[in-house]
N, C-alpha and C positions, 0 to 999 in steps of 0.2 A: 595193841593200840595203834592207831593211825596218827599222822601228824595233826590232823584236825581235832584229835582227842587231847593233845598236849597243849596246855596253856602256859606259855613262858614268854618272857621278853629276852632280848639280847642273845639269840641262839648261837651256840658255838659247837662245831662238830670236830671231834678228834678221831682220826682213822688209826686203828690199832692193828698193825700187821700180824702180830703173834696170834691174835684171836680171829683175824679176818672179819672184823666187825667195826662198827662205828659207835661212838659214845656222843650223846647230845647233852649239853649243859645249857643252863640259862637262869635268868632271874625268876624265881618262883612268883607266880601271880595267883593269889588265892583270897577268898573272903574269910574274915575271922571265923574261927571255929571249925574250919575244915582240917582234914588230916595233915596237910602240908603247910598249915599256917604258922608253925613254929619257925623261928629263925634258923637258917641253914640252907644248904643246897642239895638238890637231887639231880640224878642223871638218868638217861634212858639209853638202852642198848638195842642195836639193830644190825642185821647182816645184809639187808637189802635197801635200806633207807625208806622203806614203806611200812614195815611192821616193826613195832617197838615194844620192848619190855621195860617195865618201870612203873612208878618212880623208884629208883634205888638211892638210899641215903648216901651222899658223898661227903658232906661236912656237917657235923652237928656240934655247935660250940658248947664247951663246958662252962661251968658257972664262973670261971676265972677269965673268960674271954672278954676283952675290953668293950667290944661293940655291942650295941643293943638295937640298932636300926639300920635301914638302907643296906641290906645284904643284896648286892647288885652285881650283875655281869660277870659271873665266873667263867673263866676260860682256862683250859688245861693244855700244857705243853710238855712234850718229852724232852728231858734235858739231863745229860750225864747219867743216863740209866734209870732215872726216876721220873715221876710225874709231878709237875708243879702247877698249882692253881693260882691264878692271879684274880683277885676279886676285891670289890669296893665295900667299905664298911664305914659306919659313923656311930657316934654316941653323943649325948648332950654335953659331955666334957671334952670331946675331941673332934676336930674337923674330919670331914670325910677323906678317906685315903685308900690307896690300894695296898693290900697286904698279900704276902706270898705264903702259900701252904704247900705241903709236900705229902706224897703217898707213894707206896710201892706198886700199887695197882691203879689203873685209870679210874675205876669207880670209887677209889678211896679205901679206907677212911683218910681224909686229909687232916693234917695237923699244922698249925702255924710254925714257921721256922724262925720267927723273930717275935718280939713282944708286941710291936706296933707296926703300922704301915711303913713301907720304905719311901713313899712319896713325902715331900716336905711337910712337916707338922704344921707350919703356919699357913699352908695353902689348902683350899678346898679342891680336892682332886678326885678323879674317878677314871674307870675304864682302862686300867693299866694292861699292857700286853708285852710279851717277851719278844725281843729281837736280838739275834746273835750275829755280830758283824763278820766280815771276811777274815779277821784275825782271831775269831773265836771269843771275842769279848761280849758279855751279855749286857743288854740295855733294857730298861723299862721305858716304854713309850706310853704317855698318859695325857689326860686332859686336865688343864688348869681351868676350873669351872667359871662359867659366865656369872654365876651367883656371887662371885667375889670380885671379878675383874671386868664384868660386862661384856667385853669382846673376848670370848673364850679362846684359849690357845691349845695347841698340841705340842708337847715337850718331850724330849728324850733325855734320859739320865743314865750314865753308866752304873753298873752294879758290880759288887764283888763276885768272884767266881762261884761262890756258894749261894748267891742270890739273897743273902741275909741283910745287906745294907747297901746304901749308896756308895759309889766309888768315885764320885765327882759331883759337880754342880749340874743342875738341869740346863738344857739348851732349848731355847724356844725355837720351834720349827716353823710355825705359821699361826696366824690368827684366823678365826672363823670367817671374818669379813674379807679375807684375801680371796675367797672363792666367789666368782661372779654369780653363782646360782643361789647363794645363801641369802636369806631374808631375816629381818628382825624377828625375835620371838614375840608373838602376839601379846599385847598388853604390857610389854617391857621395852620402853624406848631405848634405842641404841644398844640393845642386848643381842648377842649372837652366840649360838650354841656350838660347842664341839663335843661330839660323842663318839665312842666306839672305834678308835683307830685299830687297824689290822694291816700288817705289812707282809708283802710277798714279792718274790722275784718273778718276772715274766719277760721272755724275749730279751734277756740281758738287762732289763730295767728293774729298779726297786720301786715298787708302787705301794700306796697306802689307801685303803678304804677308810672312810670316816663319814659320820652322819651329822646333820644339822636340820634346820628348818628351811624349806624351799617355798616356791610359789604355791604349792598344793599341800603344804603340811610337812610332816616329818619325811626326810628323804636321805639318800646315801649317794655320795660322790667319791671321787678318787683324786689323788695327787701323785706326781712322779718326781723322784729325786733326780735333779739334773746332773749331779755328780756321781750318782749311784751309791752314795753313802748316806747313812742315817741322818747326818747333819745337813743334808740338802746342798743347795737351796731347792725348795719344793715348788713345782709348777702345778697349778690347779687345773683340772679339767673344766671346761666352760659350762657344762651341763651335768646334772646328776644322772646316775645310771639307774637309780630307782627313785621315781619322782613323787609318789603320792602315798602318804599314810602308811609308811613302813620304812624300816632302816635298822641301824645298829647290826650290821652284817659282817660276814667274814667269807673267805674263800677256802675251799678244800678240793681235793682231787679224789675221785672215786677209785675203787680197786680196778676198774676198767680203764682208768686214765682220763676220765672226763672231768674237766674243771667245772665246779659248781659254786654258786653263790647262795647264801642263806640270809634272810632278814626276818624280823618279826613283823607281822601284819595281821590286822590293822593296828594302828598305834592308839588303841582305845582300851582303857583299863578293864581288865577281866575278860577281854576278847582276843588277846594277842596269841597268835600261833606261829610256829616256825614255818617258813616257806622256802622251798628249794627251787632253783631254776638254773639251767645251763648258763655258763659264762662264755659268751662269744669273745674271743681274744680281741676283736676289734673294739669292744666297748670298754674294756678296762683290763 
């Protein structure tokens, strides 16, 4: 398969040293009745970022799993010798939240490590990502959704060492409207979106990619922690780095040492593909 054959949103690339390959995860986008229409997540494997094998089943919920809808934005991190998937879920009885799953192999099978999401049960949350600070303490960084609070936020919350529960209260890092490039969600007055945080160090700085709506539709920008710590304060870039009809991206480094960004584009239902492009250090 080529990237243009893969239809997913929210692409996330994991580089696996032991296999000298890459795994690609994302939100499955299918029409009803297709082979991938059942709830769950699949992944794709490549050694060159051009030719891909898959789809490979990574998480298939059993009948006792609480969520029934909105299986979104899986991303996988290597942590303490295992692989941990952070993904968003929802049911009619429970608000959307990020739950953490574990596997011994990057392709799974992944199994939940707690009964319910680690994000606050009273909040509508999504797009949790893992951050491990300079002391080795794990945090989940996630979005408190605009659907509940109108001006969406990105928050950080410490986790227990085994990632099964919160180890403190959420800390609000910034509002969507703090970024000068962000625009109101069309058709929703005074509503501003936060999506897809992803953290990484570069040139001694702690940076965060995140997505919202810009002048030309879905877009991705970045922020810099002025303290170098997860708690910020966070300074927003004045302009998005991906301006039109694409976003929810992340950064990875190839085996050749080249920094790359990936987003899904276009942001049109049933047409989304992962797109890779080089990351000039000057841009983000």
